[in-house]
MIDOSE-1310 file (N, C-alpha, C; in nm, 2 decimals, decimal comma, always signed):
residues 209
prst	+7,70/-13,66/+8,46/+7,74/-13,76/+8,56/+7,66/-13,89/+8,55; +7,72/-14,00/+8,59/+7,66/-14,13/+8,59/+7,63/-14,18/+8,73; +7,51/-14,24/+8,75/+7,48/-14,28/+8,89/+7,42/-14,41/+8,91; +7,42/-14,46/+9,03/+7,34/-14,58/+9,08/+7,32/-14,56/+9,23
hcis	+7,29/-14,66/+9,30/+7,29/-14,65/+9,45/+7,37/-14,75/+9,52; +7,43/-14,71/+9,63/+7,52/-14,80/+9,70/+7,51/-14,77/+9,85; +7,57/-14,86/+9,94/+7,55/-14,84/+10,08/+7,68/-14,86/+10,17; +7,79/-14,87/+10,11/+7,91/-14,89/+10,19/+8,04/-14,84/+10,11
saas	+8,15/-14,83/+10,19/+8,27/-14,79/+10,12/+8,32/-14,89/+10,02; +8,30/-15,02/+10,04/+8,34/-15,12/+9,94/+8,25/-15,10/+9,82; +8,12/-15,07/+9,84/+8,04/-15,05/+9,72/+8,08/-14,93/+9,65; +8,11/-14,82/+9,72/+8,16/-14,70/+9,66/+8,28/-14,72/+9,57
dvyk	+8,37/-14,80/+9,62/+8,49/-14,83/+9,55/+8,46/-14,90/+9,42; +8,36/-15,00/+9,42/+8,32/-15,07/+9,30/+8,28/-14,97/+9,19; +8,19/-14,87/+9,23/+8,14/-14,78/+9,13/+8,24/-14,68/+9,09; +8,33/-14,64/+9,17/+8,44/-14,55/+9,13/+8,52/-14,62/+9,02
rqey	+8,55/-14,75/+9,04/+8,63/-14,82/+8,93/+8,55/-14,82/+8,80; +8,42/-14,82/+8,81/+8,33/-14,82/+8,69/+8,31/-14,68/+8,63; +8,38/-14,58/+8,69/+8,37/-14,45/+8,65/+8,24/-14,38/+8,67; +8,17/-14,42/+8,77/+8,05/-14,35/+8,81/+8,09/-14,22/+8,88
nfti	+8,00/-14,12/+8,87/+8,02/-13,99/+8,93/+7,95/-13,96/+9,06; +7,83/-14,03/+9,07/+7,76/-14,02/+9,20/+7,67/-14,14/+9,22; +7,64/-14,16/+9,35/+7,55/-14,27/+9,39/+7,44/-14,22/+9,48; +7,33/-14,30/+9,48/+7,22/-14,28/+9,58/+7,25/-14,37/+9,69
sdts	+7,26/-14,32/+9,81/+7,32/-14,40/+9,92/+7,25/-14,36/+10,06; +7,27/-14,45/+10,15/+7,22/-14,41/+10,29/+7,33/-14,36/+10,37; +7,45/-14,33/+10,31/+7,56/-14,27/+10,38/+7,60/-14,14/+10,31; +7,68/-14,06/+10,37/+7,74/-13,94/+10,31/+7,89/-13,93/+10,34
nfsd	+7,95/-14,04/+10,39/+8,09/-14,03/+10,43/+8,19/-14,06/+10,32; +8,14/-14,10/+10,20/+8,23/-14,14/+10,10/+8,24/-14,05/+9,98; +8,19/-13,93/+9,99/+8,20/-13,83/+9,88/+8,34/-13,78/+9,87; +8,38/-13,74/+9,75/+8,51/-13,67/+9,74/+8,49/-13,57/+9,62
dkft	+8,60/-13,51/+9,57/+8,58/-13,41/+9,47/+8,54/-13,46/+9,33; +8,54/-13,59/+9,32/+8,50/-13,65/+9,19/+8,38/-13,75/+9,20; +8,34/-13,78/+9,33/+8,24/-13,88/+9,35/+8,15/-13,83/+9,46; +8,02/-13,82/+9,43/+7,92/-13,77/+9,52/+7,82/-13,87/+9,56
titg	+7,80/-13,88/+9,69/+7,69/-13,97/+9,74/+7,57/-13,88/+9,78; +7,45/-13,93/+9,75/+7,33/-13,86/+9,78/+7,24/-13,94/+9,87; +7,20/-13,88/+9,98/+7,12/-13,96/+10,07/+6,99/-14,01/+10,01; +6,95/-14,13/+10,02/+6,83/-14,19/+9,96/+6,78/-14,31/+10,03
aelh	+6,66/-14,35/+10,00/+6,60/-14,46/+10,07/+6,50/-14,53/+9,98; +6,48/-14,66/+10,00/+6,37/-14,73/+9,94/+6,27/-14,75/+10,05; +6,16/-14,67/+10,04/+6,06/-14,67/+10,14/+5,96/-14,78/+10,12; +5,93/-14,86/+10,22/+5,83/-14,96/+10,21/+5,71/-14,93/+10,29
agkn	+5,59/-14,93/+10,23/+5,47/-14,89/+10,31/+5,35/-14,94/+10,24; +5,24/-14,97/+10,32/+5,11/-15,01/+10,27/+5,11/-15,13/+10,18; +5,01/-15,15/+10,11/+4,99/-15,26/+10,02/+4,95/-15,21/+9,88; +5,01/-15,27/+9,77/+4,96/-15,24/+9,64/+4,85/-15,33/+9,60
sngd	+4,80/-15,33/+9,48/+4,68/-15,41/+9,44/+4,72/-15,56/+9,44; +4,85/-15,59/+9,43/+4,89/-15,73/+9,44/+4,91/-15,78/+9,58; +4,88/-15,70/+9,68/+4,89/-15,74/+9,82/+5,03/-15,73/+9,88; +5,12/-15,68/+9,80/+5,26/-15,66/+9,85/+5,29/-15,52/+9,89
ewhi	+5,39/-15,50/+9,97/+5,43/-15,37/+10,01/+5,48/-15,28/+9,89; +5,44/-15,16/+9,90/+5,50/-15,06/+9,80/+5,65/-15,04/+9,83; +5,72/-15,03/+9,72/+5,87/-14,99/+9,73/+5,88/-14,86/+9,65; +5,91/-14,76/+9,72/+5,92/-14,62/+9,67/+6,06/-14,57/+9,68
lsvg	+6,13/-14,53/+9,57/+6,26/-14,47/+9,58/+6,25/-14,33/+9,61; +6,33/-14,28/+9,70/+6,33/-14,14/+9,74/+6,48/-14,09/+9,74; +6,51/-14,01/+9,65/+6,65/-13,96/+9,63/+6,66/-13,82/+9,68; +6,76/-13,79/+9,77/+6,77/-13,66/+9,82/+6,68/-13,64/+9,94
ipkd	+6,64/-13,75/+10,01/+6,55/-13,74/+10,12/+6,63/-13,69/+10,24; +6,57/-13,61/+10,32/+6,64/-13,55/+10,44/+6,68/-13,67/+10,54; +6,79/-13,65/+10,61/+6,83/-13,75/+10,70/+6,74/-13,77/+10,82; +6,66/-13,67/+10,85/+6,57/-13,67/+10,96/+6,43/-13,71/+10,92
ftsp	+6,42/-13,76/+10,79/+6,29/-13,81/+10,75/+6,23/-13,92/+10,83; +6,11/-13,91/+10,88/+6,05/-14,02/+10,96/+6,02/-14,14/+10,88; +6,05/-14,26/+10,93/+6,02/-14,38/+10,86/+5,87/-14,40/+10,85; +5,83/-14,48/+10,74/+5,69/-14,50/+10,73/+5,62/-14,57/+10,85
tede	+5,50/-14,53/+10,88/+5,43/-14,58/+10,99/+5,35/-14,71/+10,94; +5,30/-14,79/+11,03/+5,24/-14,91/+11,00/+5,11/-14,89/+10,92; +5,04/-14,77/+10,94/+4,92/-14,75/+10,88/+4,93/-14,65/+10,76; +5,05/-14,62/+10,71/+5,08/-14,53/+10,60/+5,07/-14,61/+10,47
sgpe	+5,00/-14,56/+10,37/+4,99/-14,62/+10,24/+5,11/-14,58/+10,15; +5,13/-14,65/+10,04/+5,23/-14,62/+9,94/+5,21/-14,47/+9,89; +5,09/-14,44/+9,84/+5,08/-14,30/+9,80/+5,10/-14,19/+9,91; +5,07/-14,23/+10,03/+5,09/-14,13/+10,14/+5,24/-14,11/+10,17
iatr	+5,32/-14,22/+10,17/+5,46/-14,20/+10,19/+5,53/-14,14/+10,07; +5,48/-14,16/+9,95/+5,53/-14,09/+9,83/+5,51/-13,94/+9,84; +5,39/-13,91/+9,88/+5,35/-13,77/+9,90/+5,44/-13,70/+10,00; +5,46/-13,77/+10,11/+5,54/-13,71/+10,22/+5,69/-13,69/+10,17
alka	+5,74/-13,79/+10,09/+5,88/-13,78/+10,04/+5,89/-13,66/+9,94; +5,78/-13,64/+9,86/+5,78/-13,53/+9,77/+5,78/-13,40/+9,84; +5,70/-13,39/+9,95/+5,70/-13,26/+10,03/+5,83/-13,23/+10,10; +5,91/-13,34/+10,12/+6,04/-13,33/+10,19/+6,14/-13,29/+10,09
gafv	+6,11/-13,28/+9,96/+6,21/-13,23/+9,86/+6,28/-13,34/+9,78; +6,23/-13,47/+9,79/+6,30/-13,58/+9,73/+6,26/-13,60/+9,58; +6,34/-13,66/+9,51/+6,31/-13,71/+9,37/+6,25/-13,85/+9,40; +6,12/-13,87/+9,36/+6,05/-13,99/+9,40/+6,02/-14,08/+9,27
aiah	+6,04/-14,21/+9,29/+6,01/-14,30/+9,18/+5,96/-14,43/+9,23; +5,88/-14,50/+9,14/+5,83/-14,63/+9,17/+5,93/-14,73/+9,13; +5,97/-14,82/+9,23/+6,07/-14,92/+9,21/+6,01/-15,05/+9,15; +6,09/-15,11/+9,06/+6,07/-15,25/+9,00/+5,92/-15,29/+8,99
pews	+5,85/-15,22/+8,90/+5,70/-15,24/+8,89/+5,67/-15,39/+8,85; +5,75/-15,45/+8,76/+5,71/-15,58/+8,72/+5,74/-15,68/+8,83; +5,84/-15,66/+8,91/+5,87/-15,75/+9,02/+5,75/-15,74/+9,12; +5,70/-15,62/+9,14/+5,59/-15,60/+9,24/+5,45/-15,63/+9,18
glnl	+5,45/-15,66/+9,05/+5,32/-15,69/+8,99/+5,22/-15,57/+8,98; +5,28/-15,45/+8,96/+5,20/-15,33/+8,96/+5,12/-15,31/+8,83; +5,00/-15,25/+8,84/+4,92/-15,22/+8,72/+4,90/-15,07/+8,71; +4,82/-15,03/+8,61/+4,80/-14,89/+8,59/+4,73/-14,82/+8,71
ndal	+4,63/-14,89/+8,77/+4,56/-14,83/+8,88/+4,66/-14,80/+9,00; +4,75/-14,89/+9,01/+4,86/-14,87/+9,12/+4,93/-14,74/+9,09; +4,98/-14,73/+8,96/+5,06/-14,61/+8,93/+4,98/-14,48/+8,94; +4,85/-14,49/+8,90/+4,77/-14,37/+8,90/+4,73/-14,33/+9,04
smpl	+4,74/-14,42/+9,14/+4,71/-14,39/+9,28/+4,83/-14,30/+9,34; +4,94/-14,30/+9,27/+5,05/-14,22/+9,32/+5,02/-14,07/+9,30; +5,08/-13,98/+9,39/+5,05/-13,84/+9,37/+5,10/-13,79/+9,24; +5,04/-13,68/+9,19/+5,07/-13,63/+9,05/+5,22/-13,58/+9,04
giha	+5,28/-13,55/+9,15/+5,42/-13,50/+9,14/+5,52/-13,60/+9,13; +5,49/-13,73/+9,14/+5,59/-13,83/+9,13/+5,67/-13,82/+9,01; +5,80/-13,85/+9,02/+5,89/-13,81/+8,91/+5,91/-13,92/+8,80; +5,92/-14,05/+8,85/+5,97/-14,15/+8,75/+5,92/-14,29/+8,79
ieaf	+5,94/-14,38/+8,70/+5,92/-14,53/+8,72/+6,04/-14,60/+8,67; +6,09/-14,70/+8,74/+6,20/-14,78/+8,70/+6,16/-14,85/+8,57; +6,23/-14,82/+8,46/+6,22/-14,89/+8,33/+6,30/-15,02/+8,33; +6,40/-15,02/+8,41/+6,49/-15,14/+8,42/+6,54/-15,15/+8,56
ngvc	+6,55/-15,28/+8,61/+6,60/-15,31/+8,74/+6,69/-15,43/+8,73; +6,82/-15,41/+8,75/+6,92/-15,52/+8,72/+6,90/-15,64/+8,80; +6,88/-15,63/+8,93/+6,87/-15,74/+9,02/+6,74/-15,82/+8,98; +6,64/-15,76/+8,94/+6,51/-15,83/+8,90/+6,53/-15,90/+8,77
ktfg	+6,63/-15,86/+8,69/+6,65/-15,93/+8,57/+6,69/-16,08/+8,59; +6,76/-16,10/+8,71/+6,79/-16,24/+8,74/+6,67/-16,33/+8,74; +6,55/-16,27/+8,77/+6,43/-16,35/+8,79/+6,34/-16,32/+8,67; +6,39/-16,25/+8,56/+6,31/-16,23/+8,45/+6,19/-16,13/+8,47
reng	+6,21/-16,04/+8,57/+6,10/-15,94/+8,60/+6,16/-15,80/+8,62; +6,25/-15,76/+8,52/+6,32/-15,64/+8,53/+6,25/-15,52/+8,47; +6,14/-15,54/+8,39/+6,08/-15,44/+8,30/+5,99/-15,35/+8,37; +5,99/-15,22/+8,33/+5,89/-15,13/+8,38/+5,83/-15,05/+8,27
syli	+5,88/-15,08/+8,14/+5,83/-14,99/+8,03/+5,68/-15,01/+8,00; +5,63/-15,13/+8,03/+5,48/-15,15/+8,01/+5,40/-15,05/+8,10; +5,45/-15,02/+8,22/+5,37/-14,93/+8,31/+5,40/-14,79/+8,27; +5,52/-14,75/+8,23/+5,54/-14,62/+8,18/+5,46/-14,59/+8,06
dqvm	+5,45/-14,68/+7,96/+5,36/-14,66/+7,85/+5,21/-14,64/+7,89; +5,16/-14,72/+7,98/+5,03/-14,71/+8,02/+5,00/-14,57/+8,09; +5,09/-14,53/+8,18/+5,08/-14,40/+8,25/+5,08/-14,29/+8,15; +5,17/-14,29/+8,05/+5,18/-14,19/+7,95/+5,05/-14,18/+7,86
asgr	+5,00/-14,30/+7,83/+4,88/-14,31/+7,75/+4,76/-14,26/+7,82; +4,76/-14,26/+7,95/+4,65/-14,21/+8,03/+4,65/-14,06/+8,04; +4,76/-13,99/+7,99/+4,77/-13,85/+7,99/+4,86/-13,79/+8,09; +4,93/-13,88/+8,17/+5,02/-13,83/+8,28/+5,16/-13,84/+8,23
miga	+5,24/-13,74/+8,25/+5,38/-13,75/+8,22/+5,46/-13,82/+8,33; +5,56/-13,90/+8,29/+5,64/-13,97/+8,39/+5,78/-13,99/+8,34; +5,88/-13,99/+8,42/+6,01/-14,01/+8,38/+6,04/-14,16/+8,38; +6,16/-14,20/+8,32/+6,20/-14,34/+8,32/+6,35/-14,35/+8,37
iatd	+6,37/-14,43/+8,47/+6,51/-14,45/+8,52/+6,55/-14,59/+8,51; +6,68/-14,62/+8,51/+6,74/-14,75/+8,51/+6,83/-14,76/+8,63; +6,82/-14,88/+8,70/+6,91/-14,90/+8,82/+6,96/-15,04/+8,81; +7,07/-15,07/+8,88/+7,11/-15,21/+8,90/+7,06/-15,27/+9,02
dahy	+7,02/-15,18/+9,12/+6,97/-15,23/+9,25/+7,06/-15,34/+9,31; +7,19/-15,32/+9,29/+7,29/-15,43/+9,32/+7,29/-15,47/+9,47; +7,28/-15,60/+9,49/+7,29/-15,66/+9,63/+7,43/-15,72/+9,65; +7,49/-15,76/+9,54/+7,63/-15,82/+9,54/+7,71/-15,74/+9,44
yekd	+7,79/-15,64/+9,49/+7,84/-15,54/+9,41/+7,94/-15,58/+9,30; +8,02/-15,68/+9,33/+8,11/-15,73/+9,24/+8,04/-15,82/+9,13; +7,92/-15,87/+9,16/+7,85/-15,96/+9,08/+7,75/-15,89/+8,99; +7,67/-15,81/+9,05/+7,56/-15,75/+8,97/+7,55/-15,60/+8,96
anag	+7,66/-15,53/+8,99/+7,67/-15,39/+8,98/+7,69/-15,35/+8,83; +7,66/-15,23/+8,80/+7,68/-15,17/+8,66/+7,59/-15,23/+8,56; +7,47/-15,27/+8,60/+7,37/-15,32/+8,51/+7,28/-15,21/+8,45; +7,25/-15,11/+8,53/+7,16/-15,00/+8,49/+7,20/-14,88/+8,56
wvmv	+7,18/-14,76/+8,50/+7,22/-14,64/+8,56/+7,15/-14,52/+8,51; +7,17/-14,40/+8,56/+7,11/-14,28/+8,52/+7,22/-14,18/+8,48; +7,21/-14,12/+8,36/+7,30/-14,02/+8,31/+7,23/-13,88/+8,33; +7,29/-13,79/+8,40/+7,23/-13,66/+8,44/+7,31/-13,55/+8,37
qaas	+7,23/-13,45/+8,32/+7,29/-13,33/+8,27/+7,28/-13,22/+8,38; +7,38/-13,21/+8,46/+7,38/-13,12/+8,58/+7,48/-13,01/+8,57; +7,46/-12,90/+8,63/+7,56/-12,79/+8,63/+7,69/-12,83/+8,69; +7,69/-12,92/+8,79/+7,81/-12,97/+8,85/+7,78/-13,10/+8,91
nshn	+7,88/-13,16/+8,98/+7,86/-13,29/+9,04/+7,83/-13,28/+9,19; +7,77/-13,16/+9,22/+7,73/-13,14/+9,36/+7,60/-13,20/+9,39; +7,57/-13,23/+9,52/+7,45/-13,29/+9,56/+7,33/-13,21/+9,51; +7,33/-13,08/+9,53/+7,21/-12,99/+9,49/+7,19/-12,99/+9,34
dild	+7,30/-12,97/+9,27/+7,28/-12,96/+9,12/+7,23/-13,10/+9,06; +7,28/-13,21/+9,11/+7,24/-13,34/+9,06/+7,09/-13,36/+9,10; +7,05/-13,33/+9,22/+6,91/-13,34/+9,26/+6,82/-13,25/+9,18; +6,86/-13,13/+9,15/+6,79/-13,03/+9,07/+6,77/-13,09/+8,93
alks	+6,88/-13,14/+8,87/+6,87/-13,20/+8,74/+6,77/-13,32/+8,73; +6,78/-13,40/+8,83/+6,68/-13,52/+8,84/+6,54/-13,47/+8,84; +6,51/-13,38/+8,93/+6,37/-13,33/+8,95/+6,32/-13,25/+8,83; +6,42/-13,19/+8,75/+6,38/-13,12/+8,63/+6,37/-13,21/+8,51
gnyy	+6,40/-13,33/+8,52/+6,39/-13,43/+8,41/+6,51/-13,42/+8,32; +6,62/-13,37/+8,36/+6,74/-13,36/+8,28/+6,83/-13,48/+8,29; +6,78/-13,60/+8,25/+6,85/-13,72/+8,27/+6,79/-13,83/+8,17; +6,86/-13,94/+8,16/+6,80/-14,06/+8,10/+6,85/-14,18/+8,17
gstg	+6,78/-14,29/+8,16/+6,82/-14,41/+8,22/+6,88/-14,50/+8,11; +6,98/-14,58/+8,14/+7,05/-14,66/+8,04/+7,10/-14,79/+8,09; +7,11/-14,89/+8,01/+7,18/-15,02/+8,04/+7,30/-15,03/+7,95; +7,34/-14,93/+7,87/+7,45/-14,94/+7,79/+7,47/-14,82/+7,69
peii	+7,37/-14,79/+7,61/+7,38/-14,68/+7,52/+7,40/-14,54/+7,59; +7,49/-14,46/+7,53/+7,51/-14,32/+7,58/+7,47/-14,22/+7,48; +7,38/-14,13/+7,51/+7,34/-14,03/+7,42/+7,45/-13,92/+7,42; +7,50/-13,89/+7,30/+7,61/-13,79/+7,29/+7,56/-13,65/+7,25
rsav	+7,45/-13,65/+7,19/+7,38/-13,52/+7,16/+7,24/-13,54/+7,12; +7,16/-13,44/+7,12/+7,02/-13,46/+7,07/+6,98/-13,34/+6,99; +6,89/-13,36/+6,90/+6,84/-13,25/+6,81/+6,69/-13,28/+6,78; +6,62/-13,17/+6,79/+6,47/-13,18/+6,77/+6,43/-13,09/+6,66
syth	+6,36/-13,14/+6,56/+6,30/-13,06/+6,45/+6,15/-13,07/+6,46; +6,08/-13,02/+6,36/+5,93/-13,02/+6,37/+5,88/-13,17/+6,35; +5,96/-13,26/+6,29/+5,91/-13,39/+6,27/+5,99/-13,50/+6,33; +6,11/-13,47/+6,37/+6,20/-13,58/+6,41/+6,28/-13,54/+6,54
ltlp	+6,31/-13,64/+6,62/+6,40/-13,64/+6,73/+6,52/-13,72/+6,70; +6,64/-13,66/+6,69/+6,76/-13,73/+6,66/+6,84/-13,75/+6,78; +6,88/-13,88/+6,81/+6,96/-13,91/+6,93/+7,08/-13,99/+6,89; +7,19/-13,93/+6,84/+7,31/-14,02/+6,81/+7,36/-14,08/+6,94
tics	+7,40/-14,21/+6,94/+7,44/-14,28/+7,06/+7,57/-14,35/+7,04; +7,63/-14,38/+7,15/+7,74/-14,47/+7,16/+7,69/-14,60/+7,24; +7,71/-14,71/+7,18/+7,65/-14,83/+7,24/+7,77/-14,92/+7,29; +7,76/-14,97/+7,42/+7,85/-15,06/+7,47/+7,81/-15,20/+7,43
v	+7,91/-15,29/+7,42/+7,88/-15,43/+7,38/+7,87/-15,52/+7,51
């Protein structure tokens, strides 16, 4: 299944036309047998080393999750989201000016960092690969996701997404796949199969133009 995040019926219609299978959303009224919405939020709390608010993605967050408090830090809200069962990721690190110390301040259980953010590309600050590389080099494993973060759905939707290998298109199976790392982020290429040998990882892909 292919995913992004959206917040309205109009947005859901845009992604259905683009053949998405599920979205991360603050609503659950637009699911059907081929399209799943998953409750999610971008949590803002505390200050990072750049002096700006943390932006933390939480996918599968309970609807009764308490909003961040004024004195809650980014790592604290991420920890609370993890304990609530969410898939947790750092949003748009280049946009936020994050560095390695910021990333390492996050709890060990955090799942991913945005490698690409479509809206931030408008401003030339869409990249997160530098931070993923630094975190991995420090000895911590971290996933990589891509999102469009679309604010104007007909204009900037379909820029980045996550492909998930899930048992079904149900809320629980998708969330389990995300938390297990059975996904990849993309801005176009689709991995059609993978093969691992002692010396090579082979990933045949289909690339969109």
